[in-house]
N, C-alpha and C positions, 0 to 999 in steps of 0.2 A: 504494500500500500504506500501511496505517496501522499504526503500532507500538503494541502493547499489551504492556507489560512486555518480555519477551524474545521474544515471538512477533510475527510480522507477519501482518496481515490481507491477504487477496487482494482486489484490485478485481475483483469478480465480473463486471461488465459487460466490462471490458477483457480479462479472461482468456477469457471466452466468445467475444468477437469474434476474439481472436487464434487460438483453437483452431478456430473456424469457418473463418477465412481459410486456415489450414494445411490443413484438410480439403479445402477447395475446390481448392487448388493440387495436392494429391496426387491428388484425383479427376480433375482435368484431365490431369495427367501419365499416370495410369493409362489414361484413355480414349484418349489419343494412342497409347500403347503398344498397346492392343487394336486400334485402328483401323489402325495400321501393320503389325502382325503378330499376327493373331488366334490362329493356331496356336501360336506361341511363347508368347503370353500365357496361353493355356489350359494349356499344359504347365507354365509357371512356377506358376500357381495350383494345379495338381494337385500339384506337388512341395511347395509351401508348406503346403498343407492336408492332405497325406497322403491325398488322395482320388483314386480312379480315376474321372475324369470321362468316360472313353471317348472317342468321336470328336466330342464336342460342341465346336463352334467358336462362340465368342461373336460376336455382331453388335451394333453400336452404331448406333442411329438418333438423329436430332437430338432428337426428343421424349424418347427414353429418356435421352439425355445430360442434357438440361435437368432432367428429373424427378430423376434421380440426383444431379445437382449440388446442387439445392435441398434434397433430403432429407438428403444426407450433410452439407452445410454446416450446416443448421439443427439436425439431430440431434446433431452433434458439439458445436455451440455450446450447446445445451440441456444435454447431459450434463456438459460441462466447467463451465458456469455453475452447474449444480446441485452439482457436486462442490466448487466454490469456496465456494458459500453454506453447504454443510454444514461444510466445513473452518472457515470463519469462526465458525459457531455453536458448534463444539466447542472453540474456543480459550477459555482462562480470561480473566476480566476483563470490562470493559464491552462491551456489545453494539454493533453497528454504529452505531446512531443516537447512542448516547452517545459513541462514539469520534469520530464526525463533529463533534459539538458541541464536543468538547474540541480538535479540530484546526482548527476554523473560525476565521478571523481575526476579531478584534473591531473593529467599525466605530464610530468615535466622532466 
Protein backbone atom coordinates (compact mmCIF):
# COMPACT_ATOMS: atom_id res chain seq x y z
CA UNK A 1 0.00 0.00 0.00
CA UNK A 2 1.07 3.52 -0.72
CA UNK A 3 0.09 6.40 1.52
CA UNK A 4 -1.39 9.51 -0.10
CA UNK A 5 -2.19 12.08 2.57
CA UNK A 6 -4.53 10.32 4.97
CA UNK A 7 -5.67 7.74 2.42
CA UNK A 8 -3.94 4.47 1.59
CA UNK A 9 -3.79 3.08 -1.92
CA UNK A 10 -4.40 -0.63 -2.40
CA UNK A 11 -1.87 -2.81 -4.22
CA UNK A 12 -4.29 -3.88 -6.96
CA UNK A 13 -2.37 -6.99 -8.02
CA UNK A 14 -1.90 -8.31 -4.47
CA UNK A 15 -5.55 -7.63 -3.60
CA UNK A 16 -6.76 -9.44 -6.73
CA UNK A 17 -4.48 -12.44 -6.07
CA UNK A 18 -5.60 -12.66 -2.44
CA UNK A 19 -9.29 -12.51 -3.39
CA UNK A 20 -8.77 -15.14 -6.10
CA UNK A 21 -6.99 -17.42 -3.64
CA UNK A 22 -9.81 -17.11 -1.09
CA UNK A 23 -12.40 -17.81 -3.81
CA UNK A 24 -10.47 -20.92 -4.87
CA UNK A 25 -10.34 -22.23 -1.31
CA UNK A 26 -14.06 -21.61 -0.77
CA UNK A 27 -14.90 -23.25 -4.11
CA UNK A 28 -12.88 -26.34 -3.18
CA UNK A 29 -14.54 -26.55 0.25
CA UNK A 30 -17.99 -26.16 -1.29
CA UNK A 31 -17.23 -28.82 -3.91
CA UNK A 32 -16.11 -31.22 -1.19
CA UNK A 33 -19.35 -30.59 0.71
CA UNK A 34 -21.43 -31.23 -2.42
CA UNK A 35 -19.46 -34.40 -3.23
CA UNK A 36 -19.86 -35.77 0.30
CA UNK A 37 -23.51 -34.85 0.76
CA UNK A 38 -25.31 -33.64 -2.36
CA UNK A 39 -28.77 -33.71 -0.79
CA UNK A 40 -27.75 -31.74 2.30
CA UNK A 41 -25.83 -29.25 0.11
CA UNK A 42 -28.88 -28.72 -2.10
CA UNK A 43 -31.04 -28.18 0.99
CA UNK A 44 -28.54 -25.65 2.40
CA UNK A 45 -28.44 -23.78 -0.93
CA UNK A 46 -32.23 -23.76 -1.05
CA UNK A 47 -32.43 -22.25 2.43
CA UNK A 48 -29.66 -19.68 1.79
CA UNK A 49 -31.21 -18.41 -1.44
CA UNK A 50 -34.88 -18.78 -0.43
CA UNK A 51 -35.50 -20.81 -3.59
CA UNK A 52 -37.48 -24.00 -3.91
CA UNK A 53 -35.07 -26.18 -5.87
CA UNK A 54 -37.32 -29.22 -5.77
CA UNK A 55 -35.69 -32.62 -5.99
CA UNK A 56 -32.65 -31.41 -7.93
CA UNK A 57 -29.52 -33.09 -6.59
CA UNK A 58 -26.24 -31.50 -7.64
CA UNK A 59 -23.57 -33.64 -9.29
CA UNK A 60 -19.92 -32.76 -9.57
CA UNK A 61 -17.72 -34.06 -12.37
CA UNK A 62 -13.97 -33.56 -12.50
CA UNK A 63 -14.28 -31.39 -15.62
CA UNK A 64 -17.03 -29.32 -14.05
CA UNK A 65 -14.94 -28.91 -10.93
CA UNK A 66 -11.93 -27.64 -12.91
CA UNK A 67 -14.00 -25.25 -15.03
CA UNK A 68 -15.78 -23.89 -11.95
CA UNK A 69 -12.51 -23.51 -10.04
CA UNK A 70 -10.86 -21.55 -12.87
CA UNK A 71 -13.93 -19.39 -13.56
CA UNK A 72 -14.62 -18.52 -9.94
CA UNK A 73 -10.94 -17.86 -9.16
CA UNK A 74 -10.32 -15.65 -12.18
CA UNK A 75 -13.71 -13.96 -11.98
CA UNK A 76 -13.24 -13.06 -8.33
CA UNK A 77 -9.68 -11.84 -8.93
CA UNK A 78 -10.85 -9.64 -11.81
CA UNK A 79 -13.75 -8.16 -9.85
CA UNK A 80 -11.68 -7.40 -6.75
CA UNK A 81 -8.75 -6.13 -8.83
CA UNK A 82 -11.14 -3.85 -10.68
CA UNK A 83 -12.63 -2.62 -7.42
CA UNK A 84 -9.15 -1.86 -6.04
CA UNK A 85 -8.20 0.00 -9.24
CA UNK A 86 -11.37 2.09 -9.09
CA UNK A 87 -10.82 2.78 -5.39
CA UNK A 88 -7.26 3.98 -6.09
CA UNK A 89 -8.46 6.25 -8.89
CA UNK A 90 -11.12 7.81 -6.66
CA UNK A 91 -8.60 8.80 -3.98
CA UNK A 92 -7.51 12.41 -3.95
CA UNK A 93 -3.88 13.24 -4.61
CA UNK A 94 -1.32 11.94 -7.07
CA UNK A 95 -2.15 9.03 -9.33
CA UNK A 96 -0.48 5.63 -9.00
CA UNK A 97 2.49 6.38 -11.32
CA UNK A 98 3.24 9.60 -9.47
CA UNK A 99 2.93 7.87 -6.10
CA UNK A 100 5.29 5.10 -7.24
CA UNK A 101 7.88 7.65 -8.36
CA UNK A 102 7.68 9.41 -5.00
CA UNK A 103 8.01 6.11 -3.10
CA UNK A 104 10.81 4.69 -5.31
CA UNK A 105 14.28 4.67 -3.71
CA UNK A 106 16.88 6.97 -5.26
CA UNK A 107 19.94 5.12 -6.61
CA UNK A 108 23.16 7.13 -6.64
